[in-house]
N, CA, C and O atoms as CSV, one atom per row, in Angstrom:
chain,resi,resn,atom,element,x,y,z
A,1,MET,N,N,61.339,-165.334,-180.106
A,1,MET,CA,C,61.266,-166.049,-178.851
A,1,MET,C,C,60.368,-165.272,-177.894
A,1,MET,O,O,60.450,-164.048,-177.802
A,2,ILE,N,N,59.525,-165.990,-177.198
A,2,ILE,CA,C,58.601,-165.430,-176.214
A,2,ILE,C,C,58.959,-166.008,-174.849
A,2,ILE,O,O,59.225,-167.203,-174.721
A,3,LEU,N,N,58.962,-165.154,-173.836
A,3,LEU,CA,C,59.211,-165.599,-172.464
A,3,LEU,C,C,57.907,-165.543,-171.695
A,3,LEU,O,O,57.332,-164.471,-171.506
A,4,GLU,N,N,57.447,-166.691,-171.255
A,4,GLU,CA,C,56.270,-166.787,-170.372
A,4,GLU,C,C,56.771,-166.611,-168.941
A,4,GLU,O,O,57.737,-167.253,-168.531
A,5,VAL,N,N,56.110,-165.739,-168.189
A,5,VAL,CA,C,56.496,-165.455,-166.812
A,5,VAL,C,C,55.274,-165.655,-165.922
A,5,VAL,O,O,54.214,-165.082,-166.173
A,6,ALA,N,N,55.428,-166.468,-164.888
A,6,ALA,CA,C,54.337,-166.689,-163.944
A,6,ALA,C,C,54.898,-166.750,-162.532
A,6,ALA,O,O,55.848,-167.484,-162.261
A,7,ILE,N,N,54.308,-165.978,-161.644
A,7,ILE,CA,C,54.626,-166.086,-160.219
A,7,ILE,C,C,53.601,-167.041,-159.632
A,7,ILE,O,O,52.396,-166.803,-159.715
A,8,LEU,N,N,54.087,-168.120,-159.040
A,8,LEU,CA,C,53.228,-169.198,-158.559
A,8,LEU,C,C,53.139,-169.162,-157.040
A,8,LEU,O,O,54.090,-169.549,-156.361
A,9,PRO,N,N,52.013,-168.705,-156.492
A,9,PRO,CA,C,51.822,-168.699,-155.040
A,9,PRO,C,C,51.316,-170.070,-154.572
A,9,PRO,O,O,50.153,-170.416,-154.776
A,10,VAL,N,N,52.190,-170.825,-153.956
A,10,VAL,CA,C,51.861,-172.188,-153.532
A,10,VAL,C,C,51.329,-172.164,-152.094
A,10,VAL,O,O,51.850,-171.448,-151.239
A,11,ILE,N,N,50.304,-172.945,-151.851
A,11,ILE,CA,C,49.696,-173.043,-150.519
A,11,ILE,C,C,50.762,-173.457,-149.503
A,11,ILE,O,O,51.515,-174.402,-149.736
A,12,ALA,N,N,50.819,-172.749,-148.386
A,12,ALA,CA,C,51.816,-173.023,-147.337
A,12,ALA,C,C,51.758,-174.494,-146.920
A,12,ALA,O,O,50.684,-175.070,-146.744
A,13,GLY,N,N,52.936,-175.076,-146.767
A,13,GLY,CA,C,53.033,-176.466,-146.352
A,13,GLY,C,C,52.966,-177.458,-147.496
A,13,GLY,O,O,53.100,-178.661,-147.270
A,14,LYS,N,N,52.762,-176.987,-148.720
A,14,LYS,CA,C,52.631,-177.871,-149.881
A,14,LYS,C,C,53.858,-177.835,-150.791
A,14,LYS,O,O,53.828,-178.389,-151.890
A,15,ASN,N,N,54.937,-177.188,-150.345
A,15,ASN,CA,C,56.103,-176.984,-151.203
A,15,ASN,C,C,56.683,-178.300,-151.727
A,15,ASN,O,O,56.911,-178.430,-152.930
A,16,ALA,N,N,56.922,-179.261,-150.865
A,16,ALA,CA,C,57.537,-180.522,-151.286
A,16,ALA,C,C,56.642,-181.253,-152.280
A,16,ALA,O,O,57.120,-181.786,-153.281
A,17,GLU,N,N,55.345,-181.276,-151.999
A,17,GLU,CA,C,54.400,-181.918,-152.928
A,17,GLU,C,C,54.377,-181.196,-154.270
A,17,GLU,O,O,54.374,-181.831,-155.325
A,18,PHE,N,N,54.360,-179.862,-154.224
A,18,PHE,CA,C,54.350,-179.067,-155.447
A,18,PHE,C,C,55.608,-179.339,-156.268
A,18,PHE,O,O,55.522,-179.562,-157.476
A,19,GLU,N,N,56.768,-179.324,-155.629
A,19,GLU,CA,C,58.015,-179.532,-156.352
A,19,GLU,C,C,58.080,-180.925,-156.980
A,19,GLU,O,O,58.597,-181.085,-158.085
A,20,ALA,N,N,57.563,-181.920,-156.284
A,20,ALA,CA,C,57.525,-183.277,-156.844
A,20,ALA,C,C,56.599,-183.326,-158.056
A,20,ALA,O,O,56.935,-183.930,-159.075
A,21,ALA,N,N,55.444,-182.696,-157.945
A,21,ALA,CA,C,54.500,-182.655,-159.064
A,21,ALA,C,C,55.087,-181.865,-160.233
A,21,ALA,O,O,54.885,-182.223,-161.394
A,22,PHE,N,N,55.812,-180.790,-159.922
A,22,PHE,CA,C,56.416,-179.987,-160.980
A,22,PHE,C,C,57.468,-180.786,-161.739
A,22,PHE,O,O,57.570,-180.675,-162.961
A,23,ARG,N,N,58.251,-181.590,-161.025
A,23,ARG,CA,C,59.244,-182.439,-161.705
A,23,ARG,C,C,58.544,-183.360,-162.705
A,23,ARG,O,O,59.030,-183.562,-163.818
A,24,GLN,N,N,57.418,-183.906,-162.309
A,24,GLN,CA,C,56.651,-184.778,-163.195
A,24,GLN,C,C,56.083,-183.978,-164.365
A,24,GLN,O,O,56.132,-184.428,-165.510
A,25,ALA,N,N,55.546,-182.794,-164.077
A,25,ALA,CA,C,54.936,-181.956,-165.111
A,25,ALA,C,C,55.965,-181.413,-166.096
A,25,ALA,O,O,55.617,-181.089,-167.231
A,26,SER,N,N,57.208,-181.310,-165.687
A,26,SER,CA,C,58.251,-180.779,-166.564
A,26,SER,C,C,58.392,-181.591,-167.845
A,26,SER,O,O,58.659,-181.032,-168.909
A,27,SER,N,N,58.215,-182.890,-167.750
A,27,SER,CA,C,58.318,-183.723,-168.955
A,27,SER,C,C,57.166,-183.451,-169.916
A,27,SER,O,O,57.306,-183.641,-171.124
A,28,ILE,N,N,56.037,-183.011,-169.388
A,28,ILE,CA,C,54.895,-182.679,-170.240
A,28,ILE,C,C,55.201,-181.442,-171.064
A,28,ILE,O,O,55.105,-181.463,-172.292
A,29,ILE,N,N,55.567,-180.368,-170.387
A,29,ILE,CA,C,55.767,-179.102,-171.096
A,29,ILE,C,C,56.953,-179.190,-172.050
A,29,ILE,O,O,56.915,-178.614,-173.138
A,30,SER,N,N,58.001,-179.902,-171.655
A,30,SER,CA,C,59.195,-179.962,-172.498
A,30,SER,C,C,58.979,-180.767,-173.779
A,30,SER,O,O,59.808,-180.717,-174.688
A,31,SER,N,N,57.884,-181.501,-173.857
A,31,SER,CA,C,57.592,-182.287,-175.061
A,31,SER,C,C,56.741,-181.524,-176.073
A,31,SER,O,O,56.449,-182.046,-177.150
A,32,MET,N,N,56.342,-180.300,-175.742
A,32,MET,CA,C,55.394,-179.566,-176.583
A,32,MET,C,C,56.073,-178.857,-177.754
A,32,MET,O,O,57.226,-178.434,-177.663
A,33,LYS,N,N,55.333,-178.741,-178.846
A,33,LYS,CA,C,55.817,-178.008,-180.023
A,33,LYS,C,C,56.097,-176.561,-179.626
A,33,LYS,O,O,55.289,-175.924,-178.950
A,34,GLY,N,N,57.235,-176.059,-180.049
A,34,GLY,CA,C,57.586,-174.670,-179.791
A,34,GLY,C,C,58.267,-174.422,-178.459
A,34,GLY,O,O,58.751,-173.319,-178.207
A,35,TYR,N,N,58.312,-175.429,-177.604
A,35,TYR,CA,C,58.986,-175.298,-176.304
A,35,TYR,C,C,60.485,-175.179,-176.531
A,35,TYR,O,O,61.061,-175.915,-177.331
A,36,LEU,N,N,61.119,-174.239,-175.816
A,36,LEU,CA,C,62.570,-174.068,-175.891
A,36,LEU,C,C,63.258,-174.430,-174.583
A,36,LEU,O,O,64.242,-175.169,-174.590
A,37,SER,N,N,62.754,-173.918,-173.453
A,37,SER,CA,C,63.358,-174.223,-172.155
A,37,SER,C,C,62.446,-173.713,-171.047
A,37,SER,O,O,61.526,-172.931,-171.291
A,38,HIS,N,N,62.716,-174.168,-169.826
A,38,HIS,CA,C,61.991,-173.620,-168.676
A,38,HIS,C,C,62.850,-173.738,-167.429
A,38,HIS,O,O,63.790,-174.531,-167.362
A,39,GLU,N,N,62.497,-172.926,-166.447
A,39,GLU,CA,C,63.142,-173.008,-165.137
A,39,GLU,C,C,62.142,-172.583,-164.075
A,39,GLU,O,O,61.233,-171.791,-164.324
A,40,LEU,N,N,62.337,-173.132,-162.889
A,40,LEU,CA,C,61.513,-172.813,-161.730
A,40,LEU,C,C,62.442,-172.341,-160.629
A,40,LEU,O,O,63.416,-173.016,-160.295
A,41,GLN,N,N,62.142,-171.189,-160.070
A,41,GLN,CA,C,62.970,-170.641,-158.996
A,41,GLN,C,C,62.102,-170.379,-157.777
A,41,GLN,O,O,60.913,-170.086,-157.896
A,42,THR,N,N,62.718,-170.490,-156.593
A,42,THR,CA,C,62.042,-170.231,-155.322
A,42,THR,C,C,62.391,-168.829,-154.850
A,42,THR,O,O,63.545,-168.410,-154.935
A,43,CYS,N,N,61.402,-168.107,-154.356
A,43,CYS,CA,C,61.613,-166.767,-153.820
A,43,CYS,C,C,62.326,-166.870,-152.475
A,43,CYS,O,O,61.927,-167.660,-151.620
A,44,LEU,N,N,63.364,-166.085,-152.288
A,44,LEU,CA,C,64.101,-166.099,-151.021
A,44,LEU,C,C,63.318,-165.442,-149.895
A,44,LEU,O,O,63.426,-165.853,-148.740
A,45,GLU,N,N,62.535,-164.430,-150.223
A,45,GLU,CA,C,61.767,-163.710,-149.199
A,45,GLU,C,C,60.483,-164.432,-148.806
A,45,GLU,O,O,59.984,-164.245,-147.696
A,46,ASP,N,N,59.947,-165.249,-149.698
A,46,ASP,CA,C,58.695,-165.961,-149.431
A,46,ASP,C,C,58.812,-167.351,-150.040
A,46,ASP,O,O,58.610,-167.519,-151.243
A,47,ARG,N,N,59.129,-168.333,-149.236
A,47,ARG,CA,C,59.383,-169.698,-149.712
A,47,ARG,C,C,58.157,-170.363,-150.341
A,47,ARG,O,O,58.280,-171.425,-150.952
A,48,ASN,N,N,56.990,-169.759,-150.200
A,48,ASN,CA,C,55.779,-170.301,-150.818
A,48,ASN,C,C,55.520,-169.688,-152.191
A,48,ASN,O,O,54.480,-169.942,-152.797
A,49,LYS,N,N,56.449,-168.890,-152.678
A,49,LYS,CA,C,56.301,-168.228,-153.969
A,49,LYS,C,C,57.404,-168.723,-154.897
A,49,LYS,O,O,58.578,-168.770,-154.528
A,50,TYR,N,N,57.000,-169.088,-156.108
A,50,TYR,CA,C,57.915,-169.579,-157.125
A,50,TYR,C,C,57.801,-168.716,-158.372
A,50,TYR,O,O,56.763,-168.107,-158.630
A,51,LEU,N,N,58.871,-168.675,-159.131
A,51,LEU,CA,C,58.890,-167.983,-160.413
A,51,LEU,C,C,59.105,-169.031,-161.502
A,51,LEU,O,O,60.096,-169.760,-161.495
A,52,LEU,N,N,58.160,-169.091,-162.433
A,52,LEU,CA,C,58.264,-170.003,-163.566
A,52,LEU,C,C,58.571,-169.181,-164.809
A,52,LEU,O,O,57.857,-168.232,-165.131
A,53,LEU,N,N,59.632,-169.553,-165.497
A,53,LEU,CA,C,60.024,-168.917,-166.750
A,53,LEU,C,C,60.054,-169.994,-167.827
A,53,LEU,O,O,60.745,-171.003,-167.690
A,54,VAL,N,N,59.298,-169.772,-168.898
A,54,VAL,CA,C,59.264,-170.734,-170.001
A,54,VAL,C,C,59.535,-169.977,-171.294
A,54,VAL,O,O,58.910,-168.952,-171.567
A,55,LYS,N,N,60.461,-170.483,-172.079
A,55,LYS,CA,C,60.738,-169.885,-173.387
A,55,LYS,C,C,60.041,-170.713,-174.464
A,55,LYS,O,O,60.175,-171.935,-174.535
A,56,TRP,N,N,59.288,-169.991,-175.301
A,56,TRP,CA,C,58.550,-170.578,-176.418
A,56,TRP,C,C,59.014,-169.936,-177.716
A,56,TRP,O,O,59.476,-168.795,-177.715
A,57,GLU,N,N,58.896,-170.648,-178.807
A,57,GLU,CA,C,59.224,-170.073,-180.117
A,57,GLU,C,C,58.248,-168.950,-180.463
A,57,GLU,O,O,58.664,-167.890,-180.932
A,58,THR,N,N,56.934,-169.179,-180.232
A,58,THR,CA,C,55.921,-168.172,-180.536
A,58,THR,C,C,54.909,-168.102,-179.390
A,58,THR,O,O,54.806,-169.028,-178.585
A,59,LEU,N,N,54.180,-167.018,-179.327
A,59,LEU,CA,C,53.111,-166.873,-178.336
A,59,LEU,C,C,52.068,-167.965,-178.515
A,59,LEU,O,O,51.580,-168.530,-177.535
A,60,GLU,N,N,51.727,-168.261,-179.755
A,60,GLU,CA,C,50.698,-169.263,-180.042
A,60,GLU,C,C,51.111,-170.669,-179.625
A,60,GLU,O,O,50.259,-171.499,-179.307
A,61,ASP,N,N,52.418,-170.941,-179.625
A,61,ASP,CA,C,52.874,-172.249,-179.140
A,61,ASP,C,C,52.429,-172.474,-177.703
A,61,ASP,O,O,52.124,-173.602,-177.314
A,62,HIS,N,N,52.390,-171.403,-176.913
A,62,HIS,CA,C,51.927,-171.514,-175.531
A,62,HIS,C,C,50.410,-171.393,-175.434
A,62,HIS,O,O,49.742,-172.278,-174.900
A,63,THR,N,N,49.872,-170.288,-175.956
A,63,THR,CA,C,48.464,-169.966,-175.715
A,63,THR,C,C,47.490,-170.856,-176.476
A,63,THR,O,O,46.391,-171.119,-175.987
A,64,VAL,N,N,47.866,-171.320,-177.652
A,64,VAL,CA,C,46.984,-172.171,-178.455
A,64,VAL,C,C,47.451,-173.624,-178.398
A,64,VAL,O,O,46.690,-174.519,-178.030
A,65,GLY,N,N,48.715,-173.844,-178.768
A,65,GLY,CA,C,49.223,-175.215,-178.833
A,65,GLY,C,C,49.223,-175.927,-177.498
A,65,GLY,O,O,48.607,-176.983,-177.359
A,66,PHE,N,N,49.908,-175.361,-176.510
A,66,PHE,CA,C,49.987,-176.018,-175.200
A,66,PHE,C,C,48.660,-175.952,-174.459
A,66,PHE,O,O,48.131,-176.982,-174.040
A,67,ARG,N,N,48.122,-174.759,-174.295
A,67,ARG,CA,C,46.883,-174.628,-173.512
A,67,ARG,C,C,45.685,-175.321,-174.149
A,67,ARG,O,O,44.720,-175.645,-173.457
A,68,GLY,N,N,45.732,-175.547,-175.436
A,68,GLY,CA,C,44.627,-176.232,-176.110
A,68,GLY,C,C,44.821,-177.734,-176.220
A,68,GLY,O,O,44.028,-178.416,-176.869
A,69,SER,N,N,45.862,-178.252,-175.596
A,69,SER,CA,C,46.212,-179.666,-175.764
A,69,SER,C,C,45.709,-180.549,-174.622
A,69,SER,O,O,45.365,-180.074,-173.540
A,70,ALA,N,N,45.679,-181.839,-174.905
A,70,ALA,CA,C,45.374,-182.827,-173.866
A,70,ALA,C,C,46.477,-182.834,-172.808
A,70,ALA,O,O,46.213,-183.082,-171.632
A,71,GLU,N,N,47.711,-182.561,-173.228
A,71,GLU,CA,C,48.827,-182.518,-172.291
A,71,GLU,C,C,48.641,-181.412,-171.252
A,71,GLU,O,O,49.024,-181.570,-170.093
A,72,TYR,N,N,48.050,-180.295,-171.675
A,72,TYR,CA,C,47.796,-179.206,-170.730
A,72,TYR,C,C,46.813,-179.654,-169.648
A,72,TYR,O,O,46.942,-179.253,-168.491
A,73,GLN,N,N,45.851,-180.465,-170.006
A,73,GLN,CA,C,44.889,-180.954,-169.013
A,73,GLN,C,C,45.598,-181.784,-167.945
A,73,GLN,O,O,45.231,-181.730,-166.772
A,74,GLU,N,N,46.601,-182.543,-168.343
A,74,GLU,CA,C,47.391,-183.315,-167.376
A,74,GLU,C,C,48.244,-182.380,-166.517
A,74,GLU,O,O,48.333,-182.565,-165.303
A,75,TRP,N,N,48.871,-181.377,-167.138
A,75,TRP,CA,C,49.643,-180.337,-166.428
A,75,TRP,C,C,48.757,-179.684,-165.383
A,75,TRP,O,O,49.144,-179.537,-164.223
A,76,ARG,N,N,47.569,-179.297,-165.807
A,76,ARG,CA,C,46.616,-178.631,-164.918
A,76,ARG,C,C,46.242,-179.534,-163.741
A,76,ARG,O,O,46.183,-179.074,-162.601
A,77,LYS,N,N,45.995,-180.793,-164.008
A,77,LYS,CA,C,45.621,-181.741,-162.959
A,77,LYS,C,C,46.760,-181.916,-161.941
A,77,LYS,O,O,46.515,-182.054,-160.742
A,78,LEU,N,N,47.984,-181.909,-162.427
A,78,LEU,CA,C,49.144,-182.077,-161.546
A,78,LEU,C,C,49.419,-180.847,-160.681
A,78,LEU,O,O,49.831,-180.988,-159.530
A,79,LEU,N,N,49.196,-179.637,-161.217
A,79,LEU,CA,C,49.717,-178.441,-160.567
A,79,LEU,C,C,48.706,-177.421,-160.059
A,79,LEU,O,O,48.961,-176.777,-159.042
A,80,HIS,N,N,47.591,-177.254,-160.715
A,80,HIS,CA,C,46.734,-176.103,-160.416
A,80,HIS,C,C,46.128,-176.103,-159.019
A,80,HIS,O,O,45.788,-175.035,-158.508
A,81,HIS,N,N,45.984,-177.243,-158.395
A,81,HIS,CA,C,45.401,-177.276,-157.045
A,81,HIS,C,C,46.374,-176.776,-155.972
A,81,HIS,O,O,45.982,-176.634,-154.814
A,82,PHE,N,N,47.624,-176.510,-156.331
A,82,PHE,CA,C,48.603,-175.989,-155.370
A,82,PHE,C,C,48.561,-174.471,-155.237
A,82,PHE,O,O,49.140,-173.929,-154.296
A,83,TYR,N,N,47.893,-173.769,-156.153
A,83,TYR,CA,C,47.975,-172.304,-156.204
A,83,TYR,C,C,46.845,-171.626,-155.443
A,83,TYR,O,O,45.681,-172.014,-155.543
A,84,ASP,N,N,47.220,-170.596,-154.675
A,84,ASP,CA,C,46.239,-169.748,-154.002
A,84,ASP,C,C,46.857,-168.381,-153.748
A,84,ASP,O,O,47.709,-168.233,-152.872
A,85,PRO,N,N,46.427,-167.378,-154.514
A,85,PRO,CA,C,45.440,-167.402,-155.600
A,85,PRO,C,C,46.054,-167.959,-156.881
A,85,PRO,O,O,47.247,-168.257,-156.934
A,86,PHE,N,N,45.225,-168.095,-157.903
A,86,PHE,CA,C,45.708,-168.595,-159.178
A,86,PHE,C,C,46.677,-167.580,-159.786
A,86,PHE,O,O,46.407,-166.380,-159.748
A,87,PRO,N,N,47.790,-168.033,-160.342
A,87,PRO,CA,C,48.813,-167.105,-160.844
A,87,PRO,C,C,48.392,-166.343,-162.090
A,87,PRO,O,O,47.579,-166.807,-162.890
A,88,VAL,N,N,48.970,-165.167,-162.224
A,88,VAL,CA,C,48.858,-164.385,-163.441
A,88,VAL,C,C,50.016,-164.809,-164.341
A,88,VAL,O,O,51.159,-164.901,-163.892
A,89,VAL,N,N,49.717,-165.062,-165.599
A,89,VAL,CA,C,50.733,-165.454,-166.564
A,89,VAL,C,C,50.854,-164.340,-167.594
A,89,VAL,O,O,49.856,-163.889,-168.156
A,90,GLU,N,N,52.082,-163.902,-167.834
A,90,GLU,CA,C,52.333,-162.850,-168.813
A,90,GLU,C,C,53.403,-163.313,-169.786
A,90,GLU,O,O,54.159,-164.244,-169.507
A,91,HIS,N,N,53.453,-162.650,-170.930
A,91,HIS,CA,C,54.401,-163.013,-171.981
A,91,HIS,C,C,55.242,-161.793,-172.343
A,91,HIS,O,O,54.736,-160.674,-172.434
A,92,TYR,N,N,56.527,-162.031,-172.545
A,92,TYR,CA,C,57.483,-160.959,-172.847
A,92,TYR,C,C,58.284,-161.318,-174.084
A,92,TYR,O,O,58.467,-162.488,-174.423
A,93,THR,N,N,58.754,-160.275,-174.743
A,93,THR,CA,C,59.614,-160.426,-175.900
A,93,THR,C,C,60.791,-159.466,-175.747
A,93,THR,O,O,60.651,-158.422,-175.109
A,94,PRO,N,N,61.946,-159.801,-176.319
A,94,PRO,CA,C,63.101,-158.907,-176.177
A,94,PRO,C,C,62.799,-157.503,-176.712
A,94,PRO,O,O,62.100,-157.339,-177.712
A,95,THR,N,N,63.328,-156.527,-176.044
A,95,THR,CA,C,63.170,-155.150,-176.465
A,95,THR,C,C,64.395,-154.712,-177.249
A,95,THR,O,O,65.471,-155.292,-177.104
A,96,GLN,N,N,64.235,-153.694,-178.075
A,96,GLN,CA,C,65.364,-153.163,-178.853
A,96,GLN,C,C,66.406,-152.508,-177.930
A,96,GLN,O,O,67.561,-152.335,-178.320
A,97,ALA,N,N,65.994,-152.148,-176.713
A,97,ALA,CA,C,66.929,-151.504,-175.785
A,97,ALA,C,C,68.009,-152.475,-175.305
A,97,ALA,O,O,69.093,-152.050,-174.904
A,98,TYR,N,N,67.719,-153.759,-175.345
A,98,TYR,CA,C,68.705,-154.753,-174.913
A,98,TYR,C,C,68.596,-155.988,-175.795
A,98,TYR,O,O,67.594,-156.701,-175.759
A,99,MET,N,N,69.588,-156.223,-176.551
A,99,MET,CA,C,69.628,-157.412,-177.395
A,99,MET,C,C,70.945,-158.131,-177.098
A,99,MET,O,O,71.995,-157.699,-177.573
A,100,PRO,N,N,70.912,-159.210,-176.327
A,100,PRO,CA,C,72.153,-159.914,-175.988
A,100,PRO,C,C,72.847,-160.443,-177.249
A,100,PRO,O,O,72.202,-160.765,-178.247
A,101,GLU,N,N,74.140,-160.519,-177.173
A,101,GLU,CA,C,74.921,-161.012,-178.324
A,101,GLU,C,C,74.975,-162.509,-178.352
A,101,GLU,O,O,75.589,-163.088,-179.249
């Protein structure tokens, strides 16, 4: 399992529009091969900052399958104009130091 982590800096005053677009975009990502789950959280200290967490079966399910798809182009059209600056996306995997039961 791979965890995609992105901090999404949304343009001030666009929160409601972004959240509405994200609800629509959620159906896109959840239909993709290798998708396991996702969540979007709002930062308490900065209401224009969101945390996106997406669980994928493999790294390639995200980086090749999703990003290389026509569905990603729709995702991009719905969401990317809300970000300033564009978010950094990173991928994580469980460490041997902590393995939940």
